[in-house]
MIMAR-555917 format. One line per 10 residues: number of its first residue (from 1); for each residue x, y, z of C-alpha. Coordinates in pm, whole numbers, plus 32768, in hexadecimal, padded with zeros to 4 digits. Layout:
BEGIN
NUM = X,Y,Z ~ ...
% end
This chain:
BEGIN
1 = 1C64,48F7,C1E4 ~ 1C58,4797,C0DF ~ 1D50,4707,C02E ~ 1D62,4714,BEC3 ~ 1E35,4618,BDDD ~ 1E67,4581,BC95 ~ 1DFB,4418,BC21 ~ 1EA1,434C,BB21 ~ 1E0A,4403,BA2E ~ 1E99,4537,BA9B
11 = 1D18,45C8,BB08 ~ 1CF1,466C,BC3D ~ 1C74,4594,BD48 ~ 1BE1,4617,BE88 ~ 1AF1,4537,BF5C ~ 1A79,45DD,C08A ~ 19E4,4488,C102 ~ 1B34,43BA,C162 ~ 1B64,4333,C281 ~ 1C7F,4393,C356
21 = 1D1D,4242,C2F5 ~ 1D07,4285,C184 ~ 1DB2,43DE,C1B2 ~ 1ED2,4346,C24A ~ 1ED8,4265,C129 ~ 1EF0,4362,C04E ~ 1FCF,440F,C124 ~ 20B6,42C3,C113 ~ 209B,42B7,BF9D ~ 211D,4445,BF4E
31 = 221B,43DD,C048 ~ 2298,42C9,BF44 ~ 2273,4380,BE4A ~ 2328,44BD,BEB2 ~ 223D,459C,BF0A ~ 2263,4604,C06C ~ 2199,472C,C050 ~ 206C,468E,BFBE ~ 20B0,45A4,C0CE ~ 20C0,4670,C1FB
41 = 1F50,46F4,C16D ~ 1ED6,45AC,C16A ~ 1F3E,4539,C2B6 ~ 1EEE,4687,C332 ~ 1D7F,464B,C2EE ~ 1D91,44F8,C36F ~ 1DD1,458B,C4C0 ~ 1CEA,4674,C4B7 ~ 1BC7,454D,C473 ~ 1C60,447D,C580
51 = 1D38,4521,C682 ~ 1D6B,43EB,C720 ~ 1DFA,4342,C5CC ~ 1F86,42EB,C62D ~ 1FF6,42AC,C4D7 ~ 1F65,43F6,C431 ~ 206C,449D,C54E ~ 2196,43D5,C4F2 ~ 2141,443D,C371 ~ 2128,457D,C3C0
61 = 2284,4574,C475 ~ 231B,44DC,C361 ~ 2294,45C4,C264 ~ 232A,46D3,C344 ~ 244D,462B,C329 ~ 2485,460D,C1F3 ~ 2423,474A,C1AD ~ 257A,47DA,C296 ~ 249E,4813,C3D4 ~ 2522,474C,C4AD
71 = 24F4,4801,C5F4 ~ 236D,482C,C569 ~ 2369,46C7,C51B ~ 2397,4644,C6A7 ~ 2261,46DE,C74E ~ 2188,45DA,C666 ~ 225B,44C7,C69B ~ 2250,44EA,C7FB ~ 20DE,44F3,C7BB ~ 20E5,43A5,C71D
81 = 21A6,42F6,C839 ~ 20AB,4390,C948 ~ 1F48,42EF,C879 ~ 2006,41B8,C84B ~ 214E,414E,C94A ~ 217A,3FFE,C8E6 ~ 2195,4074,C771 ~ 22C2,400C,C6ED ~ 2279,40F5,C58D ~ 2237,4211,C696
91 = 239F,41CA,C742 ~ 2462,4187,C5F4 ~ 2397,42EE,C578 ~ 2420,439B,C6AB ~ 2591,42F3,C6C1 ~ 25A9,436D,C53F ~ 2545,44D3,C592 ~ 2640,4503,C6DA ~ 2754,4494,C620 ~ 2763,45B8,C539
101 = 2742,46B7,C69F ~ 2867,4730,C772 ~ 2860,467B,C8C2 ~ 2764,457E,C88E ~ 284F,4478,C7F8 ~ 2828,43A1,C949 ~ 26E4,43BC,C937 ~ 268C,434E,C7A7 ~ 2767,4201,C805 ~ 26A0,41B1,C933
111 = 2555,41C1,C878 ~ 25F1,40F7,C77D ~ 2657,3FD7,C833 ~ 24E9,3FFF,C8C2 ~ 2469,3FF7,C76A ~ 2521,3EB2,C748 ~ 24B7,3E1E,C87D ~ 234E,3E50,C7F1 ~ 2379,3DB7,C6D7 ~ 24A3,3CC0,C6DC
121 = 2465,3C29,C588 ~ 243B,3D7A,C4BF ~ 2561,3DBD,C419 ~ 254A,3F60,C430 ~ 2589,3F72,C581 ~ 26F1,3EC6,C527 ~ 272B,3F8D,C41D ~ 270D,40F5,C4AA ~ 27FA,4046,C5CF ~ 28DC,3FFD,C4DF
131 = 28BD,4170,C431 ~ 28E4,4200,C58C ~ 2A31,414E,C58C ~ 2AA2,4182,C44F ~ 2A70,4310,C498 ~ 2B49,4304,C5B3 ~ 2C74,420F,C4E9 ~ 2C47,40FD,C5A3 ~ 2C2E,400A,C47D ~ 2C71,3EBD,C559
141 = 2B11,3F21,C61E ~ 2A7C,3F80,C504 ~ 2AE9,3E47,C44E ~ 2A5A,3D6B,C530 ~ 28F2,3E21,C52F ~ 28BE,3E2F,C3B7 ~ 290A,3CAD,C3DD ~ 2815,3C70,C4BA ~ 270D,3D28,C3EE ~ 2755,3C96,C2B1
151 = 2718,3B20,C35E ~ 25AF,3BBA,C3A7 ~ 259A,3C2F,C24D ~ 26A6,3BBB,C144 ~ 2664,3CB4,C01C ~ 2643,3DEE,C12E ~ 26E6,3EE2,C03C ~ 2745,4004,C130 ~ 27D4,3EE9,C1FF ~ 288F,3E5C,C0E2
161 = 2916,3FCE,C056 ~ 299F,4036,C196 ~ 2A2E,3EE7,C1FC ~ 2B15,3F16,C0CA ~ 2B95,4083,C141 ~ 2BC3,3FD1,C29D ~ 2CB4,3ECC,C1D0 ~ 2D77,4001,C131 ~ 2D79,40A1,C27C ~ 2CB9,41E1,C1FC
171 = 2CD0,4328,C2B1 ~ 2BA1,4412,C2C5 ~ 2C02,455E,C220 ~ 2BFA,4637,C379 ~ 2D08,4522,C429 ~ 2D71,4622,C4FA ~ 2C26,4612,C5C0 ~ 2BA4,453D,C6B5 ~ 2A23,4525,C672 ~ 2A24,44C5,C7B9
181 = 2AB9,4621,C879 ~ 29E4,471B,C8FE ~ 2A56,4819,C80B ~ 29DE,48C0,C6A4 ~ 2A7D,47F7,C572 ~ 2A9C,4975,C514 ~ 2B72,49CA,C62E ~ 2C74,489D,C616 ~ 2C50,48F0,C449 ~ 2CCF,4A50,C4D3
191 = 2DD8,49DC,C570 ~ 2E63,48FC,C48E ~ 2E33,4A07,C380 ~ 2F17,4AF5,C454 ~ 3011,49C8,C494 ~ 3030,4944,C330 ~ 3031,4AC8,C2BC ~ 317A,4B22,C3C8 ~ 323B,49AB,C365 ~ 3219,4A28,C1FE
201 = 326E,4B60,C1F2 ~ 3386,4B14,C2DD ~ 3417,4A0A,C23C ~ 33E6,4AB2,C0F6 ~ 3472,4C20,C142 ~ 35BE,4B4C,C214 ~ 35F7,4A79,C0BA ~ 35BF,4BB6,BFDF ~ 3696,4C93,C0A1 ~ 37B3,4B66,C0ED
211 = 37D9,4B33,BF66 ~ 3801,4CCB,BF42 ~ 38FC,4CD5,C02D ~ 39B9,4BBF,BFA8 ~ 39C7,4C7D,BE67 ~ 3A0F,4DCA,BEB7 ~ 3B18,4D4C,BF8F ~ 3BD5,4C61,BE82 ~ 3B53,4CEE,BD1E ~ 3B66,4E57,BD8C
221 = 3C79,4E91,BED4 ~ 3B4D,4F35,BF47 ~ 3B62,4E38,C0B1 ~ 3B52,4F78,C197 ~ 3A0E,5016,C115 ~ 3981,4EA1,C105 ~ 39AB,4E4F,C27A ~ 38ED,4F85,C2C8 ~ 37CA,4F23,C1D9 ~ 37C5,4DD7,C297
231 = 37A1,4EAC,C3EF ~ 36BA,4F6B,C38D ~ 35EB,4E39,C30A ~ 3600,4D96,C45B ~ 354F,4ED7,C4DC ~ 342B,4EB8,C3E8 ~ 3400,4D68,C44C ~ 33BB,4DC0,C5BB ~ 32C3,4EAC,C526 ~ 323C,4D82,C480
241 = 3242,4CAB,C583 ~ 3180,4D9D,C68C ~ 3062,4DD0,C586 ~ 3020,4C73,C533 ~ 3029,4C2C,C6C1 ~ 2F10,4D19,C709 ~ 2E44,4C5B,C62B ~ 2E58,4B3E,C6C2 ~ 2D65,4B32,C7C1 ~ 2D60,49D9,C85D
251 = 2ED4,4990,C8B5 ~ 2E6A,4869,C989 ~ 2DFE,479E,C871 ~ 2EFC,47D2,C794 ~ 3008,46BE,C811 ~ 2EC9,45C1,C7EA ~ 2EA2,467C,C67C ~ 2FE2,4637,C642 ~ 2FE6,44C5,C675 ~ 2E99,4474,C5D4
261 = 2F0F,4529,C4A3 ~ 3066,44B1,C47C ~ 30D8,456A,C35A ~ 304A,46D2,C3EB ~ 313D,4679,C51A ~ 3293,463A,C41E ~ 321F,4737,C372 ~ 324F,4852,C4BE ~ 336E,4750,C527 ~ 3427,477C,C3EE
271 = 33DB,492F,C3F8 ~ 3450,4933,C578 ~ 3598,4853,C51D ~ 35DB,491B,C3E5 ~ 35BE,4A8B,C48A ~ 36B7,4A26,C58B ~ 379F,49B4,C486 ~ 379C,4AB8,C3B5 ~ 3809,4B93,C4F6 ~ 3942,4A96,C531
281 = 3976,4ACA,C3B6 ~ 3997,4C07,C3C7 ~ 3A48,4BF6,C4DA ~ 3B51,4B29,C489 ~ 3B69,4BE7,C332 ~ 3BB5,4D3E,C3E3 ~ 3CD4,4C7F,C4A0 ~ 3E03,4D00,C3C8 ~ 3EC2,4BA1,C3C9 ~ 3DBD,4AB0,C41D
291 = 3EA5,492C,C493 ~ 3EA2,4849,C3A2 ~ 3DD7,4742,C48F ~ 3CA9,484A,C481 ~ 3C9D,4864,C325 ~ 3B9C,46F2,C323 ~ 3AB6,47B1,C452 ~ 3AD3,48FD,C31B ~ 3A72,4815,C1F0 ~ 3981,4771,C2EF
301 = 38BD,4838,C330 ~ 3899,4918,C1EC ~ 3826,47B9,C192 ~ 371D,478A,C29B ~ 36A1,491B,C22F ~ 3690,48E6,C095 ~ 364B,4756,C07A ~ 3544,4733,C16A ~ 3400,4790,C0C4 ~ 3469,46CD,BF8E
311 = 34D6,45A6,C08A ~ 336F,45B2,C12A ~ 328D,45C5,C030 ~ 335D,447C,BF5D ~ 3326,43B9,C0B8 ~ 31C0,4437,C0D4 ~ 3155,43DB,BF8D ~ 3204,4266,BFB0 ~ 3174,4231,C106 ~ 3008,4299,C086
321 = 3069,418B,BF42 ~ 30E8,404D,C001 ~ 2FD6,4096,C142 ~ 2EB5,3FA8,C162 ~ 2E7B,3E76,C085 ~ 2DAD,3ED5,BF59 ~ 2DBE,3D59,BEB2 ~ 2CC4,3D07,BFD7 ~ 2C4D,3E3A,BFD4 ~ 2BC8,3E0A,BE5C
331 = 2B1D,3CE8,BE6F ~ 2A49,3D86,BF88 ~ 29F5,3EA9,BEAF ~ 299A,3DA5,BD9A ~ 2897,3D16,BE67 ~ 27DC,3E3D,BE79 ~ 280D,3EAA,BD11 ~ 26CF,3F22,BCE7 ~ 2710,4063,BDD8 ~ 2794,419F,BD3A
341 = 288B,41C9,BE65 ~ 28D7,4097,BE2E ~ 2966,40C7,BCE0 ~ 2A14,4212,BCE0 ~ 2ADB,4167,BE44 ~ 2B2B,402D,BD57 ~ 2BCF,4116,BC5A ~ 2C78,41D8,BD5E ~ 2CE8,40C0,BDDD ~ 2D7D,4016,BC90
351 = 2E58,4159,BC62 ~ 2EF1,411B,BDBA ~ 2F3E,3FC3,BD24 ~ 2FDC,4056,BBE5 ~ 30A0,412C,BCD9 ~ 3106,3FF9,BDA5 ~ 316B,3F80,BC4B ~ 321F,4080,BBD8 ~ 32E5,40CE,BD36 ~ 336E,3F59,BCFE
361 = 33D4,3F56,BB90 ~ 3489,4083,BB88 ~ 35CE,4032,BCBB ~ 358F,3EDC,BC03 ~ 35F2,3F66,BAB2 ~ 36C7,4039,BB38 ~ 379D,3F3E,BC0C ~ 37CD,3E66,BADF ~ 384D,3F8D,B9FD ~ 3948,3FC0,BB09
371 = 3997,3E81,BBAA ~ 3921,3D37,BABF ~ 382F,3D5F,B976 ~ 37F6,3BFE,B993 ~ 370B,3C46,BAF7 ~ 3612,3D2E,BA0C ~ 3578,3BF5,B99B ~ 34C8,3BD7,BACC ~ 3415,3D1A,BAAE ~ 32FD,3C1A,B9AB
381 = 3267,3BC7,BB00 ~ 3225,3D45,BB69 ~ 30FE,3D97,BA87 ~ 3072,3C57,BAAC ~ 2FA3,3C8F,BC10 ~ 2F41,3DB4,BB66 ~ 2EAE,3D5F,BA30 ~ 2DF9,3C5E,BB02 ~ 2D5F,3D60,BBE9 ~ 2CC8,3E0E,BACD
391 = 2C40,3CFA,BA29 ~ 2B8F,3C86,BB73 ~ 2B24,3DCB,BBA7 ~ 2A71,3DF9,BA56 ~ 2ADF,3F48,BA7E ~ 2AC1,4035,B934 ~ 2A45,4170,B950 ~ 2BB0,41FC,B960 ~ 2C92,41F7,B82C ~ 2DD5,42B7,B8D6
401 = 2DDD,4195,B9D8 ~ 2DDE,409A,B8AC ~ 2ECA,4163,B7EF ~ 2FB4,4180,B935 ~ 2F7B,4008,B991 ~ 2FF7,3FCF,B817 ~ 3126,4079,B835 ~ 3170,3FB7,B95E ~ 3142,3E71,B8C9 ~ 3236,3F32,B7A5
411 = 3339,3F91,B896 ~ 3359,3E29,B8FF ~ 3341,3D6F,B7CA ~ 3447,3E59,B74A ~ 3511,3E4A,B849 ~ 3520,3CD4,B850 ~ 3579,3CC4,B6DC ~ 368D,3DB9,B748 ~ 370A,3CA8,B839 ~ 36E3,3B81,B790
421 = 3799,3C4B,B62C ~ 38D1,3C9F,B728 ~ 391E,3B2D,B6FB ~ 38FA,3B04,B580 ~ 3A60,3B54,B4B4 ~ 3A57,3C13,B396 ~ 3AB5,3DB1,B329 ~ 3934,3DAD,B2E0 ~ 38B8,3D47,B405 ~ 3937,3E3C,B4C0
431 = 3870,3F5C,B411 ~ 3736,3E86,B437 ~ 3798,3E81,B5AE ~ 37E9,3FC4,B5D8 ~ 3693,404A,B556 ~ 35CF,3F3A,B60D ~ 367A,3FF9,B74C ~ 35FF,413C,B6BE ~ 34A9,40C5,B662 ~ 3486,401F,B7CF
441 = 3531,4173,B845 ~ 341A,426A,B7B0 ~ 32FB,417D,B7FE ~ 334C,41AF,B95A ~ 3359,4341,B903 ~ 322A,434D,B877 ~ 3155,4295,B990 ~ 31AE,43C0,BA2A ~ 313E,4496,B917 ~ 2FF1,43D9,B92D
451 = 2FCD,43FB,BA99 ~ 300D,457F,BA96 ~ 2F09,45B6,B965 ~ 2E1B,4502,BA38 ~ 2E4C,4575,BB5E ~ 2E41,4702,BADF ~ 2CF0,468D,BA22 ~ 2C47,4613,BB53 ~ 2CC7,4785,BBF3 ~ 2C1D,482A,BAE0
461 = 2AF6,479A,BADA ~ 2AC8,476F,BC63 ~ 2AD9,45CE,BC3E ~ 2B4A,44D2,BCE0 ~ 2CE9,44E6,BCC2 ~ 2DAA,43A6,BC87 ~ 2DFA,43A8,BE1E ~ 2D9C,431E,BF62 ~ 2CFD,445A,BFBF ~ 2BDC,4430,BEC7
471 = 2B5A,42DE,BF7C ~ 2A1C,4333,C02C ~ 2953,4254,C102 ~ 2814,4208,C0E3 ~ 26EE,42A0,C1A9 ~ 25A7,4212,C176 ~ 2469,42AC,C210 ~ 2488,4215,C378 ~ 2334,41F9,C43D ~ 223E,41FB,C346
481 = 2183,407C,C374 ~ 1FF5,40A6,C39F ~ 1F72,406C,C4E1 ~ 1EE8,3F42,C52C ~ 1D44,3FB0,C539 ~ 1C39,3EEA,C5FD ~ 1AD9,3EF2,C558 ~ 19B5,3F21,C5EA ~ 1947,3D9A,C606 ~ 1AC1,3D72,C6F6
491 = 1A94,3EBF,C7A0 ~ 1903,3E5A,C820 ~ 19AB,3D2E,C859 ~ 1A9E,3D9B,C980 ~ 19BF,3EAE,C9E4 ~ 18C2,3DC7,CA5B ~ 1923,3C93,CA87 ~ 18C9,3BEC,CB96 ~ 1A35,3B53,CBD9 ~ 1B93,3BD8,CB57
501 = 1CBA,3B0C,CB72 ~ 1E30,3B73,CB7F ~ 1F40,3A97,CB1F ~ 20BD,3AEF,CB60 ~ 220E,3A40,CB9F ~ 22BA,3A34,CCCF ~ 240B,3975,CD47 ~ 2314,383C,CDAA ~ 2264,381E,CC77 ~ 2113,38AF,CB9F
511 = 200F,3925,CCD7 ~ 1E95,3986,CC6B ~ 1DF7,3A71,CD31 ~ 1C90,3AEC,CD6F ~ 1CA4,3C68,CD0E ~ 1B9C,3D82,CCD5 ~ 1BEA,3E89,CB87 ~ 1B71,3F8A,CAA9 ~ 1BE8,4008,C989 ~ 1C65,41A2,C945
521 = 1C0D,4252,C801 ~ 1D71,421C,C7A9 ~ 1D2C,4092,C78D ~ 1DF5,405C,C8D9 ~ 1D86,3F55,C9C5 ~ 1D51,3FAB,CB39 ~ 1D85,3EAB,CC23 ~ 1D40,3E78,CD78 ~ 1E38,3D72,CDFE ~ 1F04,3D22,CF4C
531 = 204F,3D88,CFBC ~ 20FB,3C23,CF77 ~ 2090,3C37,CE10 ~ 20F5,3D6E,CDC4 ~ 223E,3D37,CE6F ~ 2260,3C36,CD97 ~ 2218,3CB4,CC61 ~ 2301,3E01,CCBD ~ 241F,3CD2,CC2C ~ 2366,3C74,CB13
541 = 2271,3D49,CA90 ~ 21D6,3C6E,C96E ~ 205D,3BF2,CA0F ~ 1F34,3B71,C984 ~ 1DAE,3BE5,C9DE ~ 1C9E,3AF9,C970 ~ 1B48,3B4B,C9A1 ~ 1A1A,3AB5,C8FC ~ 189F,3B40,C856 ~ 1803,3BD3,C980
551 = 168C,3BA5,C8BF ~ 1689,3A42,C821 ~ 17ED,39C7,C866 ~ 17FC,395F,C730 ~ 1973,39D6,C6E5 ~ 1AC8,3A06,C784 ~ 1B9F,3B1B,C77B ~ 1D2B,3B37,C7B7 ~ 1DC7,3C62,C7EE ~ 1F8A,3C09,C7C7
561 = 203D,3D70,C837 ~ 20FC,3E13,C926 ~ 20B8,3E64,CA75 ~ 2148,3F7A,CB6A ~ 20EF,3FEE,CCC1 ~ 203C,4163,CCBF ~ 1FDA,41AC,CE38 ~ 1F1A,4098,CEC1 ~ 1E89,3FFC,CD4E ~ 1F34,3F46,CC3A
571 = 1F45,3FDE,CAE0 ~ 1F34,3EDC,C9D3 ~ 1FB3,3F75,C88B ~ 1F0F,3E76,C75E ~ 201D,3DB4,C681 ~ 1F56,3CA7,C602 ~ 1DD3,3C8A,C612 ~ 1D26,3B32,C5DC ~ 1BCD,3AD9,C5E7 ~ 1B34,3948,C5A5
581 = 19F3,3882,C600 ~ 19D6,37D9,C716 ~ 1A0B,3613,C6C6 ~ 1922,3592,C5E6 ~ 1937,36D2,C511 ~ 1A79,3701,C461 ~ 1A5A,37ED,C376 ~ 1B12,3961,C3A5 ~ 1A36,3A90,C3DD
% end
């Protein structure tokens, strides 16, 4: 079945005379344009014409992965590795697809490490190793991998964007799940959902019940009925707990889930504390006369029940705001400004910086009002780094963000003006000072309104919001690099050469040994080498194989690649092919 595509003019283009490599080139172009269906058809056409084309199998795997068919993408990736054991793109492709399959994470890491070993000069293996670490929340390890990748390619956009995420200490959406676990993420997701629902329901029920009982006792003198209602609530909590516990099928992983997702753990612990606190509160309230020494316990128990939820929400918002180093992250995003994901993460990071400025400005202004108005002059320094970051980022897509920054600046100027005017004597200046403070406080309140409106707009449209959860990592195609082809002239040189020379390195330095070679259909060199050579190549798989023109000996061929032992043979996967003339004939062929 042929592939029908379109050319630049939009006309249908079906060329049955294309070679397998041309079909692969077309498939790679379709992937770059975001057309995985067309890419799959083109790559499949190439594989049909040449089943030994490992590039075609890699493209099939990549297209299937882009279509969400992760399980189907494994087989062609493994076939590509079998066809070219020393191909770093094949190893990279297999690692990229295995990371999405439960229970095969460790194998994915090994394949990525092999890709780096085969091609230490390439940035892609280090980028994937960084991605694997970032997905597990190992930010320091991921950062080191991205920096190594950037040494090989300083403008690599994926490394830049994801390095910025490590600086922000970004967590993947499923922070509770370790990708290295052998369980399906959906199982841990169901367990997390059950724990989250239980903690939410338990905290809400006990909070509402506490307020209702207190109102009934203090406002309507119905303390006895309120106590009975409270005991009924405890029975309801037992029923809810049993119901949600049945939905957690992986209790062995729950402690690790709570440790990986501290906010889930905090919510569960808060609910676990709230229920006994509610029971204690009921028990103390049921005593006719509570001793004075127990009054703090009574009050404290009620406070835990009622105030636990809002306090946790506020602490989480504050922690998310002050986590990571957003200024350095913005610098990394700026270096990848052409990437769409970099622009998106830039906007979210600027909102984080704006939130930081707001959380500094509010206590500064409030403290100045309460203690010494002159201290408000320090507010002028708060918006300076925010405005500088916004100007350097050159981010003008979000007018709501610009409005929030302007309000932060207005609040700082108004607060500082109020602090200065308190030093000026005169009845008329007192009113000006009062209005300056009112303007500053109103601007701070307006920032909250702007944030809420921007968040509501994003929620309504399903667009990225001004919160940390909207940060996403860059995930470009892995393992789509073209394979190194051996043209007929090179194949003939190795197939019919009277002598072939294998060069490799060992602890004593480079060595050259005689060898016999043949060329497989997939383009690998099959070399017969001594056991000593194979043992040395196991430590450093980088080799070079030389051959001369078998007919007139006018030119030489050098294939640099990766050599791996396979039974009694050495399989050499080409990375670079050089063809030149013997001394006296310096023209390149």
